[in-house]
N, C-alpha and C positions, 0 to 999 in steps of 0.2 A: 544763465544763458545768454547769446546774442541775440538781436532782433530777429534773425532767420530761423533761430530753432524756436523762439517764442511763438511765431507765427506760426510755423509747423503744429506745434504742440496746440495753437487755440484753434486748428481747423475746423470748422462743422457745416454740413452740408445745407444750401440754401435752395429752398423751394418755392418761393415768393418774390419775385421782382418787379419794380418799378416799370412804369411802359416806356420805357427809355432804351433805346437801341445801341449798342457800341458804335462809337465811330471808323472809319475806314485805319486810322493811324492806330486804332487802340486793338483792333482786331490783327494789323500786320504786326505791331509787336509781340501780341500773342503768339503768334505762327512763328516768328522768328526764336521766338524762346524756346518754343517746343522743338524747334530744329536743333537746336543746341545741346539737346539729350543726347546722352552717349546710343552709338549706334553700332551692333555686332560687325565686326569686318569693314565698318563704314558702308554698310549693303544700303542705310536708309529705306527701307523696305514698307513705308507708309504713305499714305497721303491721307488729307485733312479736307473735308467737305463741310464748307459754311452755309449752311440752310437760311437763304430769304425769303424763297418763294413762300407764301402763307398758304398756298394749299397744299405744298410738300410739308410743312410743319404740322399740318393740320392731318395730314394721314400716316405722318409720323408718330403724332399724338394717340391716334386711334390704335398705332399698334402698340405701344409702350403703356396706354391707359394713364399717364401722368400728363396733369394740365400744363405744368412748366414746361415739358417739352415745345408746345405751342407758343408760351406767352413768357419772353425771359429777354435778355439783351442780343443774344447772340445762341446759334445753337451751332456745333462743329461735330461732325460724325468723325469718327479716326479709323480708317480702314487698313488692315495690313494689304500690302501695294508690291505686287512683282511685275505688274505689266510693263512698266518702264524696262526692267530686265530682259522680259522676255521678247521684247521690241528691239532691243538694242542686238540679243542674240539671232533675232531675224534677219535682222539688216547684214549681220556678219557671216550669215548663211551657215548658224549653229540652231540648235537645239535646246534649251533649258528646262524643258518640260518634265523630265525625271527627276532632274536638280530640284526643281521648285516643289516638286509633289514629295519630296521626303518629309518626314514628320519634324526632322531638325530646323528646316526652314520655314514652317508653319510654326513654331516656335519661337523662331527671329523676326519672323514680321510680327507675331503676336507681341512678343516682347519691345520691339522696337516703337511700336506705335503706342503700347502702356506706357513706355519711358517718356515718348516724346508730351502723351497726355499728362502727364503727373508735373512736366516742367511747365505747362502750359498752366496747370491749377495753383500752382506755386507762385506763378509770375503775377494771375490775376487777383488771387488772393493779397499779393504786396501792392497793388494797384487799389485794393479798396472794394474789389468785387467780389460777386459771392460766386460759388460753382456749384454743381451738383452731376456727378454721371449718370449716365444714361444705361445700363446694361440692359434694361428692357426692350431695344431696340431688336433684340435678338428674339422675340416674341415671334416675329414672323421674317426671318433673314432673306428669303427670298423676295418678299414684297420691297425689304429696303434695298437690295439689289435694284430691282425694276424702278423703285421713286427716283433713284441718284443715278441711274445709268452705268452701273459698275461693271468693268468688263470683266471676262474671265481673268484668274492670276490675282484676283484681289476678292477680300470679303470684308464686311463690315464689322467691328467690334464693340461699340458702344458709342452713345454720345455724350458730349458735354455741353451744359449748358452755362452759360456765363453772363451775368447780369449786374444792375445796382440793386443789392438787397432790400429787401421791403419788409423783412422778418430778421429777426435775430439768430435764428436756429438755434440748435444746443449740442453740444460737445459729449458725446458719449462716451466713456470710458472704454478704452480698450482692454484684451485678456492683459493678465497681470505681465512682465517683465521676466519674472521667473517661468511662467509657461510657456513663452513665445523663444525666448534664448535658452540654447543649447550650447554648452562647452565642449568641444571636440567630438562627443557623440549624443546620439539623441538617446533622451531620459522620459520615461512616462512616469517617473516617482512623484508622488503624489499631484497627480495629475487630476484625477478625479475630484478630490479635497480642495484643489486649487478652482476647477471650476462650481463648486458648490459657494464658496467664499464669493466670488466672482457673480454668481446668479444673484445671490441676495443682494450686492449693490446696484445692479443692474434692476432689480424688480424693485430697489428704493427709488432710483432713478426715473421709472415710468409712474411710479406712484405720485411723485413730487411734481412732474412734468405735466398730469393727466389729473391733480386733485383727486388721486385715489381711484379713476376709472379703470385703468389700467395697471397690471403689475406682473405682466411675465417674466419669464428668464430668460436668458441668452440661450439655455442648453433645450428648452421648449421650443423656442423659435428654430433651432437648428434641426431637432427632431422632427416638426412638421416639415421643415422644408425639405427635409430626405425622406417624407414618405412617401413620395411618388415623384415619379419623371418627370421633367418637362424640357422644352425646345428639343422633340426627339427629332425633328427635321434637321437640326444643323449640321449634324454627321453628312449628312446627303446633300448639301446645298454646299459645304465646303469642300467636298470630292467633286461635285459638279464645278467647281471655279476651278480647280486645276491641283488641289492639295491632299495631302492625305493619302497618296495613292500607294496602291500595295505593290 
């Protein structure tokens, strides 16, 4: 494996950072690396908000409930963004509200922002920095919109904390290759037995990491997660911002 593949295989989420902020040059490099990600039809339907205001970071931590949202080298928030396109259309005397409201363009904005974020994550790790995605900012999407002053035709997707690690983190085994990769047609052959074997390895991972205090399985985590609905406000907030119009 080359060095890039080795780095990707060694990824781990970092949730504790040194009290050292990223400098402006590092932030610029990370954002420019993010911008080089693939983008659907060159639309570039995203923006990145760097959060440095301590009060805003504290408020975002309260939404997320994760301490590292406040304590990190830098907090980036990735936003699906068609505002620039709407303003261009307005200047040209056109309307793109119906276009932006289509489900396809909701997907495009989400994918564009996600690809950019992963470029940033890979760039950060190549520089010896640690990262962790913060999907829990969607716990109160309307409040995030308020805190960051986001206009219509935008919606916040997730945060990405980046910084100098003060912990090693751990590399969790992913689902088996045979379970994830399908050739030509989707197949569920041996699906449950594959998960059973995977569950056993994940339980071993937790036992080793916690000195036996924890031994839950991946499948039990998923069943707990899907046993109740969460973030039911997201649909209404996204539609309020101009997306997913019927």
